[in-house]
C-alpha positions as CSV (number, residue, x, y, z in Angstrom):
1,X,2.3,-15.5,-16.1
2,X,-1.4,-16.5,-16.0
3,X,-1.5,-17.1,-19.8
4,X,1.6,-19.2,-19.8
5,X,0.5,-21.4,-16.9
6,X,-2.9,-22.0,-18.4
7,X,-1.4,-22.7,-21.8
8,X,1.0,-25.2,-20.2
9,X,-1.8,-27.2,-18.5
10,X,-4.1,-27.1,-21.6
11,X,-1.4,-28.6,-23.8
12,X,-0.5,-31.3,-21.2
13,X,-2.4,-31.3,-17.9
14,X,0.0,-33.9,-16.5
15,X,3.2,-31.9,-17.2
16,X,4.8,-30.4,-14.1
17,X,5.0,-26.6,-14.0
18,X,8.1,-25.2,-12.2
19,X,8.6,-21.6,-11.1
20,X,12.0,-20.1,-10.4
21,X,11.6,-16.9,-8.5
22,X,14.4,-14.4,-8.0
23,X,13.0,-11.6,-6.0
24,X,13.2,-9.7,-2.8
25,X,10.9,-11.3,-0.1
26,X,8.2,-8.7,-0.2
27,X,8.0,-9.0,-4.0
28,X,8.0,-12.8,-3.8
29,X,5.2,-12.6,-1.2
30,X,3.2,-10.3,-3.5
31,X,3.7,-12.7,-6.4
32,X,2.3,-15.5,-4.3
33,X,-0.8,-13.5,-3.5
34,X,-1.3,-12.9,-7.3
35,X,-0.6,-16.6,-8.0
36,X,-3.6,-17.5,-5.9
37,X,-5.9,-16.3,-8.6
38,X,-3.9,-18.0,-11.3
39,X,-4.3,-21.4,-9.6
40,X,-7.9,-20.8,-8.9
41,X,-8.5,-20.0,-12.6
42,X,-7.1,-23.4,-13.7
43,X,-7.8,-26.2,-11.3
44,X,-5.2,-28.4,-12.9
45,X,-2.3,-25.9,-12.2
46,X,-0.2,-26.9,-9.2
47,X,3.1,-25.0,-9.7
48,X,6.3,-26.4,-8.1
49,X,8.4,-23.7,-6.6
50,X,12.1,-24.3,-7.1
51,X,14.5,-23.1,-4.4
52,X,18.2,-22.2,-4.9
53,X,20.2,-24.9,-3.0
54,X,22.6,-24.1,-0.2
55,X,23.9,-27.6,0.0
56,X,25.1,-30.3,-2.4
57,X,25.9,-30.1,-6.1
58,X,22.5,-29.0,-7.4
59,X,21.7,-25.4,-8.1
60,X,18.0,-25.7,-7.3
61,X,15.8,-28.2,-5.5
62,X,12.0,-28.6,-5.6
63,X,10.7,-26.9,-2.5
64,X,7.0,-26.5,-2.5
65,X,3.9,-27.4,-4.6
66,X,1.2,-24.8,-4.5
67,X,-2.0,-26.7,-3.6
68,X,-4.7,-26.6,-1.0
69,X,-2.7,-29.1,1.0
70,X,-0.7,-26.2,2.4
71,X,-3.8,-25.2,4.4
72,X,-4.3,-28.7,5.8
73,X,-4.0,-29.5,9.6
74,X,-0.9,-31.2,10.9
75,X,-1.1,-34.7,12.4
76,X,0.6,-35.4,15.7
77,X,3.8,-36.7,14.1
78,X,4.0,-33.6,11.9
79,X,3.3,-31.3,14.9
80,X,6.2,-32.8,16.8
81,X,8.6,-32.5,13.8
82,X,7.5,-28.9,13.0
83,X,8.1,-27.9,16.6
84,X,11.6,-29.2,16.3
85,X,12.1,-27.0,13.2
86,X,10.7,-23.7,14.5
87,X,9.5,-22.5,17.9
88,X,6.3,-20.5,18.2
89,X,5.6,-17.8,20.9
90,X,3.3,-14.9,21.3
91,X,4.7,-11.6,22.4
92,X,2.9,-8.6,23.9
93,X,4.0,-5.3,22.5
94,X,1.5,-3.0,24.3
95,X,2.7,0.6,24.6
96,X,0.4,2.8,26.7
97,X,1.8,5.9,25.0
98,X,1.1,4.6,21.4
99,X,-1.8,2.1,21.3
100,X,-1.2,-0.5,18.6
101,X,-3.4,-0.7,15.5
102,X,-1.8,-3.9,14.1
103,X,-0.5,-7.3,14.9
104,X,2.7,-8.9,13.5
105,X,3.6,-12.3,12.2
106,X,7.4,-12.7,12.5
107,X,8.8,-15.6,10.5
108,X,12.5,-16.3,10.9
109,X,13.6,-19.3,8.8
110,X,17.1,-18.2,7.7
111,X,20.5,-17.7,9.3
112,X,19.9,-14.1,10.5
113,X,20.8,-13.9,14.2
114,X,19.4,-10.4,14.8
115,X,16.2,-10.7,12.7
116,X,13.7,-11.5,15.4
117,X,14.9,-8.7,17.8
118,X,14.9,-6.2,14.9
119,X,11.5,-7.1,13.8
120,X,10.0,-7.0,17.3
121,X,11.6,-3.5,17.8
122,X,10.2,-2.3,14.5
123,X,6.8,-3.7,15.1
124,X,6.6,-2.0,18.5
125,X,7.9,1.3,17.4
126,X,5.8,1.4,14.2
127,X,7.2,1.1,10.7
128,X,6.1,1.3,7.1
129,X,4.7,-1.8,5.2
130,X,4.9,-2.6,1.5
131,X,1.9,-0.4,0.8
132,X,3.5,2.6,2.4
133,X,1.2,2.5,5.5
134,X,2.7,3.0,8.9
135,X,1.4,1.1,12.0
136,X,2.4,0.2,15.5
137,X,1.8,-3.4,16.5
138,X,0.0,-4.4,19.7
139,X,1.3,-8.0,19.7
140,X,3.3,-10.4,17.6
141,X,3.5,-14.1,16.9
142,X,7.1,-15.2,16.4
143,X,8.0,-18.4,14.5
144,X,11.7,-18.8,14.9
145,X,13.7,-21.5,13.2
146,X,16.9,-20.5,15.0
147,X,20.2,-20.3,13.2
148,X,20.0,-23.5,11.1
149,X,19.0,-23.7,7.5
150,X,15.9,-25.8,6.7
151,X,16.5,-29.3,5.4
152,X,16.4,-29.0,1.6
153,X,13.5,-31.4,1.0
154,X,10.0,-30.8,-0.4
155,X,8.5,-32.5,2.6
156,X,10.2,-30.2,5.1
157,X,9.5,-27.0,3.2
158,X,5.9,-27.9,2.9
159,X,5.7,-28.8,6.6
160,X,7.2,-25.5,7.7
161,X,4.8,-23.5,5.6
162,X,1.8,-25.5,7.0
163,X,3.2,-25.0,10.5
164,X,3.4,-21.2,10.0
165,X,-0.1,-21.1,8.5
166,X,-1.6,-23.3,11.2
167,X,0.1,-21.4,14.1
168,X,-1.0,-18.0,12.7
169,X,-4.7,-19.0,12.2
170,X,-4.8,-20.6,15.6
171,X,-3.3,-17.6,17.3
172,X,-5.8,-15.3,15.6
173,X,-8.7,-17.5,16.6
174,X,-7.5,-17.6,20.2
175,X,-7.3,-13.7,20.2
176,X,-10.5,-12.4,18.7
177,X,-9.7,-8.9,19.9
178,X,-7.1,-8.8,17.0
179,X,-9.7,-9.4,14.3
180,X,-10.2,-5.7,13.4
181,X,-6.4,-4.9,13.5
182,X,-4.1,-4.7,10.5
183,X,-2.0,-7.8,9.9
184,X,1.7,-7.5,9.0
185,X,4.4,-9.9,8.1
186,X,8.1,-9.6,9.0
187,X,10.0,-12.4,7.2
188,X,13.5,-13.8,6.7
189,X,13.2,-17.1,4.8
190,X,13.9,-18.8,1.5
191,X,12.1,-17.1,-1.4
192,X,9.9,-20.1,-2.1
193,X,8.5,-19.9,1.4
194,X,7.7,-16.2,0.8
195,X,5.8,-17.1,-2.3
196,X,3.9,-19.8,-0.6
197,X,2.9,-17.6,2.3
198,X,1.8,-14.9,-0.1
199,X,-0.4,-17.5,-1.8
200,X,-1.9,-18.5,1.6
201,X,-2.3,-15.1,3.3
202,X,-1.3,-12.3,1.0
203,X,-4.9,-11.1,0.8
204,X,-5.1,-10.5,4.5
205,X,-1.5,-9.9,5.7
206,X,0.8,-7.2,4.3
207,X,4.6,-7.7,4.2
208,X,7.0,-5.2,5.8
209,X,10.2,-4.7,3.7
210,X,13.6,-4.7,5.3
211,X,15.4,-2.4,6.1
212,X,12.6,-1.1,8.1
213,X,11.4,2.5,7.5
214,X,9.9,4.7,10.2
215,X,7.6,7.7,10.2
216,X,10.0,9.8,12.3
217,X,12.9,11.3,10.3
218,X,16.3,9.9,11.0
219,X,15.0,6.5,12.3
220,X,15.4,3.2,10.6
221,X,17.5,0.0,10.5
222,X,20.9,0.8,9.0
């Protein structure tokens, strides 16, 4: 992938580069983390992630452009719009019997009514992440888009990714006691958002695959 992207930009730096990703969310997230180094290697590469459309006659729509703009702060208008698209709340998961060694980012941006409750339960009980490591979470930041699909525009997809990144970084800054803890991502969202979040935070936050797996035999999400 690195070679093809660099070749594309060397032949015509102005030509758009589109990526169509068909993968499970943890794999898409891992791909995004790897993509970070591809983009860094060639400053002119700004891949456009295409997302399978849920509405209209088109099979795909441009969802996100991978650039440093995804890390940019939101202005007041964007903050108000983003809050209308997804609510943000912190949740304490303290368990005196099993002190937590991790914190969770729970991102629900898909029509999955039980996702947040299942993720909070798995985070509190302790489950296995994509590296095979098990951890119990002490707290979680929940970003919940409710039951509506995201508007299928590049502007809105970019805004929600920036909203997630901004909320997560602000939450960690406001809770310095979490600095040394493992960071875990529970996600239900369009694949393009998984890739973009991997590009932004895949080097510090590890995805947790669903269905969730637990240390104790016989436990797990059906």
